TORKOL-4160 file (C-alpha; in steps of 0.2 Angstrom, whole numbers, padded with zeros to 4 digits, m for minus):
331
<pt num="1" X="0000" Y="0000" Z="0000"/>
<pt num="2" X="0014" Y="0012" Z="0005"/>
<pt num="3" X="0024" Y="0008" Z="m0011"/>
<pt num="4" X="0009" Y="0011" Z="m0022"/>
<pt num="5" X="0005" Y="0027" Z="m0013"/>
<pt num="6" X="0023" Y="0033" Z="m0015"/>
<pt num="7" X="0022" Y="0028" Z="m0034"/>
<pt num="8" X="0006" Y="0038" Z="m0036"/>
<pt num="9" X="0014" Y="0053" Z="m0027"/>
<pt num="10" X="0029" Y="0052" Z="m0039"/>
<pt num="11" X="0018" Y="0052" Z="m0054"/>
<pt num="12" X="0009" Y="0067" Z="m0048"/>
<pt num="13" X="0025" Y="0076" Z="m0045"/>
<pt num="14" X="0032" Y="0072" Z="m0062"/>
<pt num="15" X="0016" Y="0079" Z="m0070"/>
<pt num="16" X="0017" Y="0095" Z="m0060"/>
<pt num="17" X="0035" Y="0098" Z="m0064"/>
<pt num="18" X="0034" Y="0095" Z="m0083"/>
<pt num="19" X="0018" Y="0106" Z="m0083"/>
<pt num="20" X="0005" Y="0094" Z="m0088"/>
<pt num="21" X="m0010" Y="0103" Z="m0096"/>
<pt num="22" X="m0025" Y="0107" Z="m0085"/>
<pt num="23" X="m0041" Y="0098" Z="m0087"/>
<pt num="24" X="m0058" Y="0106" Z="m0088"/>
<pt num="25" X="m0063" Y="0116" Z="m0073"/>
<pt num="26" X="m0076" Y="0103" Z="m0068"/>
<pt num="27" X="m0063" Y="0089" Z="m0067"/>
<pt num="28" X="m0060" Y="0092" Z="m0048"/>
<pt num="29" X="m0071" Y="0101" Z="m0035"/>
<pt num="30" X="m0062" Y="0113" Z="m0024"/>
<pt num="31" X="m0072" Y="0120" Z="m0010"/>
<pt num="32" X="m0065" Y="0135" Z="m0001"/>
<pt num="33" X="m0071" Y="0142" Z="0016"/>
<pt num="34" X="m0063" Y="0158" Z="0022"/>
<pt num="35" X="m0067" Y="0165" Z="0039"/>
<pt num="36" X="m0062" Y="0180" Z="0049"/>
<pt num="37" X="m0051" Y="0187" Z="0035"/>
<pt num="38" X="m0051" Y="0206" Z="0032"/>
<pt num="39" X="m0049" Y="0204" Z="0013"/>
<pt num="40" X="m0060" Y="0201" Z="m0002"/>
<pt num="41" X="m0066" Y="0183" Z="0002"/>
<pt num="42" X="m0073" Y="0180" Z="m0016"/>
<pt num="43" X="m0057" Y="0185" Z="m0024"/>
<pt num="44" X="m0048" Y="0174" Z="m0011"/>
<pt num="45" X="m0058" Y="0159" Z="m0015"/>
<pt num="46" X="m0056" Y="0162" Z="m0034"/>
<pt num="47" X="m0037" Y="0163" Z="m0032"/>
<pt num="48" X="m0036" Y="0148" Z="m0021"/>
<pt num="49" X="m0045" Y="0138" Z="m0034"/>
<pt num="50" X="m0034" Y="0144" Z="m0048"/>
<pt num="51" X="m0018" Y="0141" Z="m0039"/>
<pt num="52" X="m0023" Y="0124" Z="m0032"/>
<pt num="53" X="m0030" Y="0118" Z="m0048"/>
<pt num="54" X="m0013" Y="0119" Z="m0056"/>
<pt num="55" X="m0008" Y="0105" Z="m0044"/>
<pt num="56" X="m0024" Y="0094" Z="m0041"/>
<pt num="57" X="m0028" Y="0094" Z="m0060"/>
<pt num="58" X="m0013" Y="0083" Z="m0062"/>
<pt num="59" X="m0022" Y="0068" Z="m0055"/>
<pt num="60" X="m0031" Y="0055" Z="m0066"/>
<pt num="61" X="m0047" Y="0055" Z="m0056"/>
<pt num="62" X="m0059" Y="0069" Z="m0052"/>
<pt num="63" X="m0059" Y="0072" Z="m0033"/>
<pt num="64" X="m0067" Y="0084" Z="m0020"/>
<pt num="65" X="m0055" Y="0095" Z="m0011"/>
<pt num="66" X="m0059" Y="0105" Z="0005"/>
<pt num="67" X="m0049" Y="0121" Z="0009"/>
<pt num="68" X="m0052" Y="0131" Z="0025"/>
<pt num="69" X="m0044" Y="0147" Z="0028"/>
<pt num="70" X="m0046" Y="0155" Z="0046"/>
<pt num="71" X="m0038" Y="0172" Z="0050"/>
<pt num="72" X="m0035" Y="0177" Z="0068"/>
<pt num="73" X="m0026" Y="0193" Z="0072"/>
<pt num="74" X="m0008" Y="0191" Z="0064"/>
<pt num="75" X="m0010" Y="0173" Z="0059"/>
<pt num="76" X="m0018" Y="0163" Z="0045"/>
<pt num="77" X="m0022" Y="0145" Z="0048"/>
<pt num="78" X="m0023" Y="0134" Z="0032"/>
<pt num="79" X="m0032" Y="0117" Z="0032"/>
<pt num="80" X="m0033" Y="0106" Z="0017"/>
<pt num="81" X="m0042" Y="0089" Z="0016"/>
<pt num="82" X="m0033" Y="0078" Z="0003"/>
<pt num="83" X="m0045" Y="0065" Z="m0004"/>
<pt num="84" X="m0031" Y="0055" Z="m0012"/>
<pt num="85" X="m0021" Y="0052" Z="0004"/>
<pt num="86" X="m0036" Y="0055" Z="0016"/>
<pt num="87" X="m0024" Y="0066" Z="0026"/>
<pt num="88" X="m0027" Y="0083" Z="0033"/>
<pt num="89" X="m0014" Y="0096" Z="0029"/>
<pt num="90" X="m0012" Y="0111" Z="0041"/>
<pt num="91" X="0000" Y="0126" Z="0042"/>
<pt num="92" X="0000" Y="0142" Z="0051"/>
<pt num="93" X="0007" Y="0157" Z="0042"/>
<pt num="94" X="0009" Y="0176" Z="0046"/>
<pt num="95" X="m0005" Y="0186" Z="0040"/>
<pt num="96" X="m0001" Y="0198" Z="0025"/>
<pt num="97" X="0003" Y="0216" Z="0031"/>
<pt num="98" X="m0011" Y="0229" Z="0028"/>
<pt num="99" X="0001" Y="0238" Z="0016"/>
<pt num="100" X="0001" Y="0222" Z="0005"/>
<pt num="101" X="m0008" Y="0226" Z="m0011"/>
<pt num="102" X="m0013" Y="0208" Z="m0015"/>
<pt num="103" X="m0015" Y="0199" Z="0001"/>
<pt num="104" X="m0027" Y="0186" Z="m0007"/>
<pt num="105" X="m0014" Y="0181" Z="m0019"/>
<pt num="106" X="m0001" Y="0178" Z="m0005"/>
<pt num="107" X="m0013" Y="0167" Z="0004"/>
<pt num="108" X="m0018" Y="0157" Z="m0012"/>
<pt num="109" X="0001" Y="0154" Z="m0016"/>
<pt num="110" X="0003" Y="0148" Z="0002"/>
<pt num="111" X="m0011" Y="0135" Z="0000"/>
<pt num="112" X="m0003" Y="0128" Z="m0016"/>
<pt num="113" X="0014" Y="0127" Z="m0008"/>
<pt num="114" X="0007" Y="0117" Z="0006"/>
<pt num="115" X="m0001" Y="0104" Z="m0005"/>
<pt num="116" X="0015" Y="0103" Z="m0016"/>
<pt num="117" X="0026" Y="0101" Z="0000"/>
<pt num="118" X="0015" Y="0087" Z="0006"/>
<pt num="119" X="0017" Y="0077" Z="m0010"/>
<pt num="120" X="0035" Y="0080" Z="m0010"/>
<pt num="121" X="0036" Y="0073" Z="0008"/>
<pt num="122" X="0026" Y="0058" Z="0003"/>
<pt num="123" X="0036" Y="0054" Z="m0013"/>
<pt num="124" X="0053" Y="0054" Z="m0003"/>
<pt num="125" X="0058" Y="0039" Z="0007"/>
<pt num="126" X="0059" Y="0042" Z="0026"/>
<pt num="127" X="0055" Y="0060" Z="0023"/>
<pt num="128" X="0056" Y="0072" Z="0038"/>
<pt num="129" X="0040" Y="0081" Z="0044"/>
<pt num="130" X="0035" Y="0097" Z="0035"/>
<pt num="131" X="0045" Y="0112" Z="0041"/>
<pt num="132" X="0035" Y="0127" Z="0048"/>
<pt num="133" X="0030" Y="0140" Z="0035"/>
<pt num="134" X="0042" Y="0154" Z="0033"/>
<pt num="135" X="0036" Y="0171" Z="0025"/>
<pt num="136" X="0044" Y="0175" Z="0008"/>
<pt num="137" X="0060" Y="0186" Z="0010"/>
<pt num="138" X="0050" Y="0201" Z="0002"/>
<pt num="139" X="0037" Y="0200" Z="0016"/>
<pt num="140" X="0049" Y="0197" Z="0029"/>
<pt num="141" X="0058" Y="0213" Z="0025"/>
<pt num="142" X="0041" Y="0222" Z="0024"/>
<pt num="143" X="0036" Y="0215" Z="0041"/>
<pt num="144" X="0053" Y="0221" Z="0049"/>
<pt num="145" X="0050" Y="0238" Z="0042"/>
<pt num="146" X="0032" Y="0239" Z="0049"/>
<pt num="147" X="0038" Y="0233" Z="0066"/>
<pt num="148" X="0051" Y="0247" Z="0067"/>
<pt num="149" X="0038" Y="0260" Z="0062"/>
<pt num="150" X="0025" Y="0253" Z="0074"/>
<pt num="151" X="0038" Y="0253" Z="0089"/>
<pt num="152" X="0044" Y="0271" Z="0084"/>
<pt num="153" X="0026" Y="0277" Z="0083"/>
<pt num="154" X="0022" Y="0270" Z="0101"/>
<pt num="155" X="0038" Y="0279" Z="0107"/>
<pt num="156" X="0034" Y="0295" Z="0098"/>
<pt num="157" X="0049" Y="0294" Z="0087"/>
<pt num="158" X="0048" Y="0300" Z="0069"/>
<pt num="159" X="0065" Y="0296" Z="0060"/>
<pt num="160" X="0058" Y="0300" Z="0043"/>
<pt num="161" X="0056" Y="0318" Z="0046"/>
<pt num="162" X="0069" Y="0332" Z="0047"/>
<pt num="163" X="0077" Y="0335" Z="0064"/>
<pt num="164" X="0084" Y="0351" Z="0071"/>
<pt num="165" X="0096" Y="0352" Z="0085"/>
<pt num="166" X="0104" Y="0366" Z="0096"/>
<pt num="167" X="0119" Y="0364" Z="0108"/>
<pt num="168" X="0134" Y="0372" Z="0116"/>
<pt num="169" X="0150" Y="0365" Z="0122"/>
<pt num="170" X="0166" Y="0369" Z="0132"/>
<pt num="171" X="0184" Y="0363" Z="0128"/>
<pt num="172" X="0202" Y="0367" Z="0126"/>
<pt num="173" X="0212" Y="0369" Z="0110"/>
<pt num="174" X="0231" Y="0368" Z="0109"/>
<pt num="175" X="0237" Y="0379" Z="0095"/>
<pt num="176" X="0256" Y="0378" Z="0090"/>
<pt num="177" X="0258" Y="0368" Z="0106"/>
<pt num="178" X="0264" Y="0384" Z="0114"/>
<pt num="179" X="0246" Y="0392" Z="0116"/>
<pt num="180" X="0232" Y="0383" Z="0125"/>
<pt num="181" X="0215" Y="0392" Z="0122"/>
<pt num="182" X="0199" Y="0388" Z="0131"/>
<pt num="183" X="0185" Y="0386" Z="0119"/>
<pt num="184" X="0167" Y="0391" Z="0120"/>
<pt num="185" X="0155" Y="0385" Z="0106"/>
<pt num="186" X="0137" Y="0387" Z="0100"/>
<pt num="187" X="0131" Y="0373" Z="0088"/>
<pt num="188" X="0116" Y="0370" Z="0077"/>
<pt num="189" X="0112" Y="0356" Z="0065"/>
<pt num="190" X="0099" Y="0350" Z="0053"/>
<pt num="191" X="0096" Y="0332" Z="0048"/>
<pt num="192" X="0086" Y="0331" Z="0032"/>
<pt num="193" X="0079" Y="0313" Z="0033"/>
<pt num="194" X="0086" Y="0305" Z="0049"/>
<pt num="195" X="0100" Y="0305" Z="0061"/>
<pt num="196" X="0113" Y="0296" Z="0050"/>
<pt num="197" X="0120" Y="0312" Z="0043"/>
<pt num="198" X="0117" Y="0331" Z="0046"/>
<pt num="199" X="0123" Y="0348" Z="0041"/>
<pt num="200" X="0129" Y="0360" Z="0054"/>
<pt num="201" X="0135" Y="0377" Z="0059"/>
<pt num="202" X="0145" Y="0383" Z="0074"/>
<pt num="203" X="0151" Y="0399" Z="0082"/>
<pt num="204" X="0167" Y="0397" Z="0093"/>
<pt num="205" X="0176" Y="0409" Z="0104"/>
<pt num="206" X="0194" Y="0405" Z="0111"/>
<pt num="207" X="0201" Y="0417" Z="0124"/>
<pt num="208" X="0217" Y="0416" Z="0134"/>
<pt num="209" X="0232" Y="0426" Z="0140"/>
<pt num="210" X="0249" Y="0422" Z="0135"/>
<pt num="211" X="0264" Y="0428" Z="0146"/>
<pt num="212" X="0281" Y="0433" Z="0138"/>
<pt num="213" X="0297" Y="0438" Z="0147"/>
<pt num="214" X="0293" Y="0457" Z="0145"/>
<pt num="215" X="0274" Y="0458" Z="0144"/>
<pt num="216" X="0257" Y="0449" Z="0143"/>
<pt num="217" X="0247" Y="0446" Z="0128"/>
<pt num="218" X="0228" Y="0443" Z="0126"/>
<pt num="219" X="0223" Y="0432" Z="0112"/>
<pt num="220" X="0206" Y="0428" Z="0105"/>
<pt num="221" X="0200" Y="0418" Z="0090"/>
<pt num="222" X="0182" Y="0420" Z="0084"/>
<pt num="223" X="0178" Y="0404" Z="0074"/>
<pt num="224" X="0162" Y="0404" Z="0063"/>
<pt num="225" X="0161" Y="0388" Z="0052"/>
<pt num="226" X="0149" Y="0376" Z="0043"/>
<pt num="227" X="0151" Y="0358" Z="0039"/>
<pt num="228" X="0143" Y="0340" Z="0039"/>
<pt num="229" X="0142" Y="0326" Z="0051"/>
<pt num="230" X="0140" Y="0307" Z="0049"/>
<pt num="231" X="0135" Y="0294" Z="0061"/>
<pt num="232" X="0147" Y="0279" Z="0059"/>
<pt num="233" X="0139" Y="0266" Z="0072"/>
<pt num="234" X="0125" Y="0265" Z="0084"/>
<pt num="235" X="0124" Y="0254" Z="0099"/>
<pt num="236" X="0108" Y="0258" Z="0109"/>
<pt num="237" X="0109" Y="0275" Z="0116"/>
<pt num="238" X="0128" Y="0276" Z="0111"/>
<pt num="239" X="0134" Y="0282" Z="0094"/>
<pt num="240" X="0150" Y="0285" Z="0085"/>
<pt num="241" X="0151" Y="0299" Z="0073"/>
<pt num="242" X="0163" Y="0311" Z="0064"/>
<pt num="243" X="0161" Y="0330" Z="0059"/>
<pt num="244" X="0171" Y="0340" Z="0046"/>
<pt num="245" X="0170" Y="0359" Z="0047"/>
<pt num="246" X="0178" Y="0374" Z="0037"/>
<pt num="247" X="0177" Y="0392" Z="0042"/>
<pt num="248" X="0185" Y="0409" Z="0042"/>
<pt num="249" X="0193" Y="0413" Z="0059"/>
<pt num="250" X="0196" Y="0430" Z="0065"/>
<pt num="251" X="0211" Y="0431" Z="0077"/>
<pt num="252" X="0215" Y="0446" Z="0088"/>
<pt num="253" X="0232" Y="0448" Z="0098"/>
<pt num="254" X="0235" Y="0463" Z="0110"/>
<pt num="255" X="0248" Y="0467" Z="0123"/>
<pt num="256" X="0240" Y="0473" Z="0139"/>
<pt num="257" X="0255" Y="0474" Z="0150"/>
<pt num="258" X="0274" Y="0477" Z="0147"/>
<pt num="259" X="0289" Y="0477" Z="0159"/>
<pt num="260" X="0297" Y="0494" Z="0163"/>
<pt num="261" X="0307" Y="0500" Z="0148"/>
<pt num="262" X="0296" Y="0491" Z="0136"/>
<pt num="263" X="0281" Y="0498" Z="0126"/>
<pt num="264" X="0266" Y="0488" Z="0120"/>
<pt num="265" X="0264" Y="0489" Z="0102"/>
<pt num="266" X="0247" Y="0490" Z="0093"/>
<pt num="267" X="0236" Y="0475" Z="0092"/>
<pt num="268" X="0237" Y="0464" Z="0077"/>
<pt num="269" X="0221" Y="0456" Z="0070"/>
<pt num="270" X="0214" Y="0448" Z="0054"/>
<pt num="271" X="0205" Y="0434" Z="0046"/>
<pt num="272" X="0212" Y="0417" Z="0041"/>
<pt num="273" X="0205" Y="0400" Z="0035"/>
<pt num="274" X="0203" Y="0385" Z="0046"/>
<pt num="275" X="0198" Y="0367" Z="0042"/>
<pt num="276" X="0195" Y="0353" Z="0055"/>
<pt num="277" X="0190" Y="0335" Z="0058"/>
<pt num="278" X="0182" Y="0329" Z="0074"/>
<pt num="279" X="0178" Y="0311" Z="0078"/>
<pt num="280" X="0167" Y="0309" Z="0093"/>
<pt num="281" X="0155" Y="0298" Z="0104"/>
<pt num="282" X="0138" Y="0302" Z="0109"/>
<pt num="283" X="0126" Y="0296" Z="0123"/>
<pt num="284" X="0107" Y="0299" Z="0120"/>
<pt num="285" X="0098" Y="0304" Z="0136"/>
<pt num="286" X="0080" Y="0301" Z="0132"/>
<pt num="287" X="0072" Y="0308" Z="0116"/>
<pt num="288" X="0078" Y="0326" Z="0118"/>
<pt num="289" X="0096" Y="0327" Z="0123"/>
<pt num="290" X="0113" Y="0319" Z="0118"/>
<pt num="291" X="0130" Y="0322" Z="0127"/>
<pt num="292" X="0145" Y="0321" Z="0116"/>
<pt num="293" X="0164" Y="0321" Z="0117"/>
<pt num="294" X="0174" Y="0326" Z="0102"/>
<pt num="295" X="0192" Y="0325" Z="0098"/>
<pt num="296" X="0197" Y="0340" Z="0088"/>
<pt num="297" X="0211" Y="0342" Z="0075"/>
<pt num="298" X="0213" Y="0355" Z="0062"/>
<pt num="299" X="0224" Y="0368" Z="0052"/>
<pt num="300" X="0223" Y="0387" Z="0053"/>
<pt num="301" X="0232" Y="0398" Z="0040"/>
<pt num="302" X="0232" Y="0416" Z="0036"/>
<pt num="303" X="0230" Y="0425" Z="0053"/>
<pt num="304" X="0243" Y="0438" Z="0057"/>
<pt num="305" X="0258" Y="0435" Z="0068"/>
<pt num="306" X="0263" Y="0446" Z="0084"/>
<pt num="307" X="0281" Y="0452" Z="0083"/>
<pt num="308" X="0289" Y="0453" Z="0100"/>
<pt num="309" X="0306" Y="0461" Z="0103"/>
<pt num="310" X="0319" Y="0449" Z="0111"/>
<pt num="311" X="0306" Y="0435" Z="0113"/>
<pt num="312" X="0297" Y="0422" Z="0103"/>
<pt num="313" X="0284" Y="0429" Z="0091"/>
<pt num="314" X="0266" Y="0423" Z="0094"/>
<pt num="315" X="0257" Y="0415" Z="0079"/>
<pt num="316" X="0241" Y="0404" Z="0080"/>
<pt num="317" X="0243" Y="0397" Z="0062"/>
<pt num="318" X="0247" Y="0379" Z="0059"/>
<pt num="319" X="0240" Y="0362" Z="0065"/>
<pt num="320" X="0231" Y="0362" Z="0082"/>
<pt num="321" X="0222" Y="0349" Z="0093"/>
<pt num="322" X="0209" Y="0349" Z="0106"/>
<pt num="323" X="0194" Y="0342" Z="0114"/>
<pt num="324" X="0176" Y="0347" Z="0118"/>
<pt num="325" X="0162" Y="0342" Z="0129"/>
<pt num="326" X="0145" Y="0346" Z="0120"/>
<pt num="327" X="0127" Y="0345" Z="0125"/>
<pt num="328" X="0114" Y="0344" Z="0110"/>
<pt num="329" X="0095" Y="0347" Z="0112"/>
<pt num="330" X="0084" Y="0340" Z="0098"/>
<pt num="331" X="0069" Y="0350" Z="0093"/>
């Protein structure tokens, strides 16, 4: 009996694979019952008959098939009564997402796949049980995207809209090694789509006094700049990023005190060009804030040099390094 049944299964499979022509629509009766499905039930029944007919019409004798489709929440249970083997085939699959344009066709294909898989199992010797149904790759990707959107909606996060942020920071910048300037900076950014990249502008101010053998110099650097930022990696609330800026710096150096016998010269001031690259790490605090640490390195050129008699001249030009601690607030 088992040998004969396996032989019959093999014949059916061969006819399916070589594309045997279908018989008349009345050769097999296919009854379809759909319950609880939020879709066009008549269209679902029509497509199930169409897809299943390509399989069952390969048999030699007319039979009566029964297909039940029951939808419950996010699952669809499929049940097929096979008259050839007197077996009941069952499988539970994920319900098509609401954005799916043709959910009826997906269900109908799943019905036909279940029937084909049952005959493949029967035709194979010592065949393993049918594996649980897996959604097609296209559907799996859609469901992941839908799950992300749902979770972000619950949390009130909208990562598809533009984001603005404002912030401020404190740090120190070492220019030409001989001059260390505290840095105060205001910061603004705009991300056009999400937080993966952003455009930024900044206003920085560095102020410090530099001592020389015969006097004291006050130095200041006003640093407006624009640039771009890019997120490199994200681990929960933590993220790694890098920012690149260019700007026109205004430097001012003035002597405020001189030793007896020396006279303070007039201040020197002027504009220069600066470019910098800043890798950083950030920690998101809730939805509204992020604390960031940046390592700064850059090049300043073109600002004037202070000439000092009998001492080292003072210049802010050249490579510099520094570090900033910044707080950003998202609007």
